[in-house]
Each structure stands twice: as structure tokens, then as C-alpha cells.
N, C-alpha and C positions, 0 to 999 in steps of 0.2 A: 601511444594508445591507439587502438584500431577504431575506425569509424564505421559502425554498422547502420548508420541512419537510413540507408535505402531500404532496409528490411524491417522498419518499425511497425509495431502493433500498438495502437493507442486506444484505450477505453476511457470514456468520460461519462460520468453520471452527475446530474444536477438535481438537487432536491432541497425543499424548504422544510426545516425542522423547528418545532416550537421549543427553542432553547436559546441561550446566548452563545456567541462564538466561543467564549471561554469555556463554557460547559462542554461543548462538543470537542474542542481541542484537548482539554484536560482528560476527557474520556479516552481519546485516542492515545494520549501520552501514558495512560495507565495500561500498558500493553497487555498485561495478563488479563485484565478485565475486557479490553477490546478484543482479545483473541477469542473470547467466549462467543462473539458474534461474527468475527471474521475468520471463517474456516480456512482461508488460504494461508494463514500464518500459524496454524495449530500443528504441533504443540510448541509453546515457547519454553525453551530450556533454561534461559536466564535473561535477566534484564538489569541494566545499570543506568541510572539517570543522574546527571549533574546539571542542575539548572534547566536550560532549554535544550540540552542534548541528551538523547536517549540512545543507547545501543542495546540490541538484544539479539539472541540467537534463536532461530526457529528451524523447523523442518517443514518448509512450505509444501503445499499441495495446490498447484495452480493448474486450472483446466482439468482437474481430476488426476493429474500426474504428480506423484510424490517426487520431491526434489531432494538433493543432498542438503545437509545443514548449511544455513547461511547466517551471516551476521549483518544486520541492517542498522543504519544510522537514521535517526529521526530527529530533525531539527525544527524546533518551534519558533515561529516569529509571533510573539504575543500580540494580540489575540486575533490574528488574521489568517495564519496559514501554518501548515506543517509540510516539510519537504523530506522525502524518504529516498535513500540510496543504499546500495550495498556498501558496507565498510570497505575502505581501500585495502589493497594488498599490504601485507602478505595474507590477510584474511581473505576468504572467498577467491583464492587464486584460480581455482578451476572455473568458477562461475564467471569471473571476469574474462576468461579466455573464450567462453562460448556465447556470452550474452551481456547486454547492458540493461540496467533496470533503474527507473526512477519513478516516483509517485508523489502525489500531493493531495492535501485537503486545503482548499481555499475557501475562506468563510467571509461572508458579507452580512452585516446585520440589516434586516429588512423588517417592516412592520409586523410580519407574521412570525418572526423569530430569526433564524439564520439560514441564508441560502448557501449551501455547501456544494462545491464542485470537487468531485473526487476523480482524480486522473491517475492512470497507470500507463507507463510507457515501457515497452520491451523492444530491444533490437537484437538481432541474432547474427552470429557468425554464419557465413554461407553454408558451412558444413552441417549445421543443425537447423537452419531455416526451413528446409523442406518438411521437417517433422513438426517443429514447434509453432511456426507461424500459422498454418491452417487450423491447428488445434486451438490456439489461443483466440484467433478470430472468431471461431465458432462458439467456444464455451466461456471465455472470460467475461464478455458483457453481462451475461446472466449472473455470474458469480459476484460481480461488482454491484449490480442492481440489488441482489439479495443482501449483500453486506450493508448497503446504505439503508435499505428497508428495515433491517434488523436494528441498525443504529437508531433510526428514527423511532421505532417502536420502543426501544430501551429508554431513550432520552425523553420521550413524551409520556413515559410511564405506562405504556400499553402492555 
């Protein structure tokens, strides 16, 4: 497996939401509902959940750029975090050749509700880095801030 760690783009947003960690994490695990507020994963083609593991296919649009279909794995650690990766090969063969991706939601209960830390990490093959890295650095932070603001509004009943 190639290591593209030197070309990583990381975006992290921290927000406090008036809900429990369980409510927030279950909302994310209901991927069709979550896709209503996370435009980066629209549209979701299918989803299968078995316990704490969710796998779904979507046609993501990251930094305004439509991507080929991908299958993602979402793993819940009740009720503290979610870790997201691309499903391993043979699925996502092309995506694994050009980039690596992982993301997470980390939740901590606080007096005001839940402090969530949303993190996305991308690293790119040198052949695609010149195009994708500057674009993601410029546009992805705003997309993630919007995602968390919409999740907060939804969970707080706004």
C-alpha cells in the first residue's frame, strides 16, 4: 500500500450541539437522512447496516467536484465516535490508486450537550495532488462547517 501522507489535507470542525452523543451518532448512521444535510455524499445509492458497521455507496461531490461512485465503511464505537473509510479493494479500486481518505466524528458529552469534532483527511498520489490538494484546501473547510451547522440546526430542532 502506498503512503501519501506527505500530501495530506485535513479539515477539522469542532462544535457543541444540544443533543446526546447517541442522538448525533445515530443520525449519522442513518445515512440517507444524514445525506440530506451533507451535500458531499449526495446521492446515496444504497446502504446496508449490520450492528455497528454501515456500508453505503454514493456519488460524492467534494469541493464542488463530482467524483466517481465510492463505497464507504462507517464504523460506530457506541456512543463516542464514528470512523469512516473507503471500503477495501476490490471496491474503490480506482480511488485507492489515486487517494486515501478517512474521516471521523468524535463525541464528548458536555454540560451543554455534545462537543463533536468532525475530521476529514485526504492524501493524494503525486499525479493528482497538483489539482486536488489546492482545491480541497480552499473549498473543503467551508463545506465541513456548513455540514456541521446543518447537523446542529437539525438536531436542535431549528
